[in-house]
C-alpha positions as CSV (number, residue, x, y, z in Angstrom):
1,M,-5.0,34.1,26.3
2,R,-8.7,34.4,27.0
3,I,-11.4,32.7,24.8
4,G,-12.3,35.8,22.9
5,E,-8.7,36.5,22.0
6,L,-8.2,32.9,20.9
7,A,-11.3,33.0,18.8
8,A,-10.3,36.2,17.1
9,A,-6.8,34.9,16.4
10,C,-8.1,31.7,14.9
11,G,-11.2,33.0,13.0
12,V,-13.7,31.0,15.0
13,T,-16.3,31.9,17.6
14,A,-16.0,31.4,21.3
15,K,-19.0,29.0,21.0
16,T,-16.9,26.8,18.6
17,I,-14.0,26.7,21.0
18,R,-16.3,25.6,23.9
19,F,-17.9,23.0,21.6
20,Y,-14.4,21.6,20.7
21,E,-13.6,21.4,24.4
22,Q,-16.9,19.5,25.1
23,A,-16.1,17.2,22.1
24,G,-12.7,16.4,23.6
25,L,-10.7,18.1,20.8
26,L,-9.3,20.8,23.0
27,P,-8.2,20.2,26.5
28,E,-9.9,22.2,29.2
29,P,-7.7,25.2,29.9
30,A,-6.5,26.6,33.2
31,R,-8.7,29.2,34.7
32,T,-7.8,32.7,35.8
33,P,-8.5,33.7,39.4
34,G,-11.7,35.4,38.0
35,G,-12.8,32.1,36.5
36,Y,-12.0,32.9,32.8
37,R,-10.5,30.3,30.5
38,D,-6.8,30.9,30.0
39,Y,-5.5,29.2,26.9
40,P,-1.8,28.5,26.3
41,P,-0.3,29.7,23.0
42,A,-0.3,26.1,21.7
43,A,-4.2,26.2,21.6
44,S,-4.1,28.3,18.5
45,T,-2.0,25.7,16.7
46,R,-4.3,22.9,17.8
47,L,-7.4,24.9,16.6
48,A,-5.7,25.5,13.2
49,F,-5.1,21.7,12.9
50,I,-8.7,20.9,13.8
51,R,-10.0,23.4,11.2
52,E,-7.6,22.1,8.5
53,A,-8.5,18.5,9.3
54,Q,-12.2,19.3,9.0
55,S,-11.7,21.0,5.6
56,A,-9.9,17.9,4.5
57,G,-13.0,15.9,5.2
58,L,-12.1,14.3,8.6
59,T,-14.9,13.9,11.1
60,L,-14.6,15.2,14.6
61,A,-14.2,11.6,15.8
62,E,-11.4,11.0,13.4
63,I,-9.7,14.3,14.4
64,R,-10.1,13.3,18.1
65,S,-8.3,9.9,17.3
66,V,-5.4,11.8,15.6
67,L,-5.1,14.2,18.6
68,T,-5.3,11.4,21.1
69,L,-2.3,9.6,19.4
70,R,-0.4,12.8,19.2
71,D,-1.1,13.7,22.9
72,S,0.1,10.2,23.9
73,G,3.5,10.9,22.3
74,Q,3.0,8.8,19.2
75,A,3.4,10.2,15.7
76,P,0.0,10.1,14.1
77,C,1.3,10.3,10.5
78,D,0.4,6.7,9.5
79,H,-3.0,7.0,11.1
80,V,-3.7,10.3,9.2
81,S,-2.5,8.8,5.9
82,E,-4.9,5.9,6.4
83,L,-7.8,8.2,7.2
84,I,-7.1,10.4,4.2
85,Q,-6.8,7.4,1.9
86,R,-10.1,6.0,3.2
87,H,-11.8,9.3,2.5
88,L,-10.3,9.5,-1.0
89,A,-11.5,6.0,-1.8
90,D,-15.0,7.0,-0.6
91,I,-14.9,10.1,-2.8
92,E,-13.7,8.1,-5.8
93,H,-16.5,5.5,-5.2
94,R,-19.1,8.3,-5.0
95,V,-17.9,9.9,-8.2
96,A,-18.1,6.6,-10.0
97,E,-21.7,6.2,-8.7
98,L,-22.6,9.6,-9.9
99,R,-21.1,8.9,-13.3
100,T,-23.2,5.8,-13.7
101,G,-26.4,7.3,-12.4
102,G,-26.1,6.7,-8.7
103,D,-27.1,3.6,-6.7
104,N,-30.1,2.7,-8.8
105,G,-28.1,1.7,-11.9
106,E,-29.6,4.2,-14.2
107,E,-27.5,5.7,-16.9
108,G,-26.8,9.2,-15.9
109,G,-24.1,10.6,-18.1
110,A,-22.3,13.7,-17.0
111,S,-25.2,14.9,-14.8
112,G,-25.3,11.8,-12.7
113,G,-28.9,11.2,-13.5
114,V,-30.0,14.6,-12.1
115,P,-31.9,16.8,-14.5
116,V,-29.8,19.7,-15.7
117,L,-31.3,23.2,-15.7
118,T,-30.2,25.0,-18.8
119,G,-31.7,28.4,-18.0
120,P,-35.0,30.2,-18.4
121,R,-37.4,29.0,-21.0
């Protein structure tokens, strides 16, 4: 499958696919005799995982670490759970900060210390 076909099938751009290759998230595909990238069907599954992992808040470095484990034949389940738990703890910490007015210790109430716009005056 050529890059344009893969991009259309996965809802990303060809530029995104090339970026993922350069970032080490997608292995470099075989080339056709004409020099075009020729992706295997499994590339669409891998791209879907990358997109889902990003939407879950994982960084590209974290996604790369998960894929590296998987590619080496190890089950990355424990690693993924640890990453998600770490992100959840970070989010809970940030929410607590916002409820108390952020890092400066000010009382912020529901708006987290940020002025609330109530509409035109």
